[in-house]
Residue, then its C-alpha position, 0 to 999 in steps of 0.5 A: m499500499s502506498t501512503s502519503t503523509h502529506v496533508v493536501d489542502r482543501s480548507d475552501v472545500y466540503c467533503v461528503v462522503g458517500a454518492g448515493s441518495s444523500g450523498l447526491a442530495a448533499a453535493k447538488n444543494l451545497r454547490e447550489h449554494g455556493f459551495a464547492v465539495e467533493v465527494f467520496e464512493r467506494e463503489d465504482d457508480v453512484g446510487g449507493n443502495w439501490n446500484w444492487q449489484a455493488e459489494h455493499a449493497r443491500i437490496y434484492s433483485s425483486v425490489h420494488t419501493i414501498s413509497s409511491k412515487p410523489f414521495t420517492q422523488f427529488p422535489d426538484f427532480p421528478l421521476p419519468d412520467g411513465c415510471a410506475d406508481y412503486p418503482h423498481h430498484s433498476d427505475l431508482h438506479r438510473y433515476f441517480q444516475a440521471y441526476a448526477r448527470h443533470f446537476g454535474l455532479h460528477e465532476v466532483i465526485e471520486l469513485a472507488t474512493e473509500v474514506v478510511r479515516i474522519v479526525p478534526f483539526e484545531d479541534g474542529k476548525a477543520w477536518d482532515v479526511t483520509i481516503r483510500r483508492r480502491a484499485t491501487g490501496a493509495t492513501q491520501t489525507r485532505r483538510f476540508a472546511g466541513v464533512v457531509i456523512a452520507n453513507g447511509h446505514n442500512w449495511y452493517p447486518k444485526q445478526p441475532n444470537y439464538p442458543g444451540t446450533f443449526d446445522g443447516e444453511v444461514l444467511h442474512s437478508a444482508d447477503y440475499k440478492d435473488p431466489e435461486v438460493l430458496r428453490g426447493k428448500r425448507v425456509l425459515v424467514v426471521g423477522a417481520g419487517n418490510t425485507g422480513c415480509d418480502l422474502a417470506v413472499e418471494a420464498a413462498q413462490h420458490a421454496e418447498a416450505t415457508f416459515h416465517s418467525t415474529r416476536r410479535g403481531y403487525w398490521y400489514a397495510q396494503k399498498y393501495t387503499f381504495g384505489r390508490p398508493s396508501d401512503q397518499v392517503y395516509d398523508l392526507m390524512l397527516a394534512l388534514r392534522i386529525p388528532k393522533r388517536a382519532l388518526q389510529w383508529l382510523l387507519e386501524t378501521t381502514l385496516k380492518l376492512t381492506v385487510g380482515d382479521i388476520t387471526r383468522l389466518g394464524l397470524k399474531a393480533p398487533d400487540h401495539r397501535m398503529l403509528e407506534t411501529h414501523p409501518i408494514v407495506n406488503s399485499q402479498l404476504v397476508y395473501y400467501v399465508g391464506h393460501g398456506a403457502i407461508t405457516p407462521k411461527d412465534d418467536v425462534a427459541r432454540l435451534d437444534g440440528h436441523e430443526v428450530v424449536f420456537s417459542d410455543g414449543s413446536r418445531e420444524q425441520v429447516d434446510l436455510i435461515v434468512f435473517c431479517t433483523g435489521y441492520l446497526l449503525r456504523l461509522p467505522f471511519i471516525d471516533q464516536a466521540h467526534l460525533s457526541w455519541h450516546g448509547d448505540r447513536p449519534r446524539l444529533y439535532r434532527n440527526v443531522f447537525h452536530p450540538e457543538h460543530d457548525n462542519l460537521f453533518m449526517c444526511g439520511l440519518v433518518q428512517p421515515d414513514s414515507g420516501q427518504f429521498k424528499i426529506v434528505h434533500w431538505q435535510a441538504v437545504a437546511i444544511a446549506k442554510q446553516l453554512e450560508a449563516l456561518r460564511d456571511g456572519a449572520a446573527s441567525l447562527a447564535a440562535f440556531r446553534h441554541r436550538r441545536a445544542e438544545h435540543a440534541g437527541a429530542h424525539l423526533g416522532g412528532g406526535v408519534r410516539y415508537k416503540d423502544s427497540s434498534r429498529h426505530y431508532f431513526e424513525i420519524n414522522h415525515f409530515d412533522y419533521l419536514r416542517g420541523l426542517e422547514d422552520d429551521i430553514a426560516l431560522l436560518e435564513a433570517r437577517 
């Protein structure tokens, strides 16, 4: 490995880590506000997770969005007119490539270049970023005015640990790509998030037998409600500012009318109210359970050779276990102390702004109840507005510094309280969150 100890001065430039949806939005919006940027992407193309065959991508061949087109696209760059209500991952990869071309981002993106270290210079006056060229292993350190970390949080798999040993195959959904691995096998899918439900449905179509283990009961929302994409109906309800309890009743009643009594099929009754967990959007799970192609099972109690024992005492012979147990946030290139880390996550204002530093940000560290890209767009605009206030010496910056310090780590669900689990660390109510960003931007623009 060739290593340079010389620090290259980029103190008038901002570094963006990652060229997925969040990194592209950050780079585009900072440039529009007059800031020079350099973007580092470890893969050979833009798109992040949606560059599905890249080494670190965590999606699979059949993935479509669970947010419909109006809530998926960037507000200033619409998806093509012919795109489906729920786009396929290949549509989104092409979309990000087009976004990068349209806004001239390729001239500032360095592909196949990995960020390996970020450290403060002079207590955060600037940041030293060490990069590594994946083709040659050569490293270089550059000193930037600031850093936007936008490398995503759904890539480091969360692995469960059960008593006993299993003699079959084990796979985490992070490494699942296509249904070939399922064919002719007795498959157990563990986890009831959107990925778990999707893969249970996929196994139902390709495996010899499919079992689906969940710890609790959930609300299963269809992708269409009353003939429209469900998130559009939900957004209309939020816009009407219906009180939380009334909104929960309305959503639950709608699901009972459209999906029916899921306990009749052997699925567990939800152990929580609507809006207390991330929504599961899947039109086919109940269908395949009803056709006997998916057998619902309790939580895994222990492993026993080629069998799995469940908490109700039942057991099943299984050839392959697919863990759909989510991801943990990992940022191996920066010390947790630099991000005001608390517990298992950084302590930031709106999961974007550092409580102390004016030049260190995260973009995309949210798990919304709607599409992500509109949200990261406005996060990036808010970051640019803070940097403008810093550059111009605006009086509004002092007020915003107070706000971000006082409310760092605050609950982001608005009027909705989610169950306390790692699955909901970054959960937001998109409607309230966007209103909050709008208020932040207005404060920073005040002169």
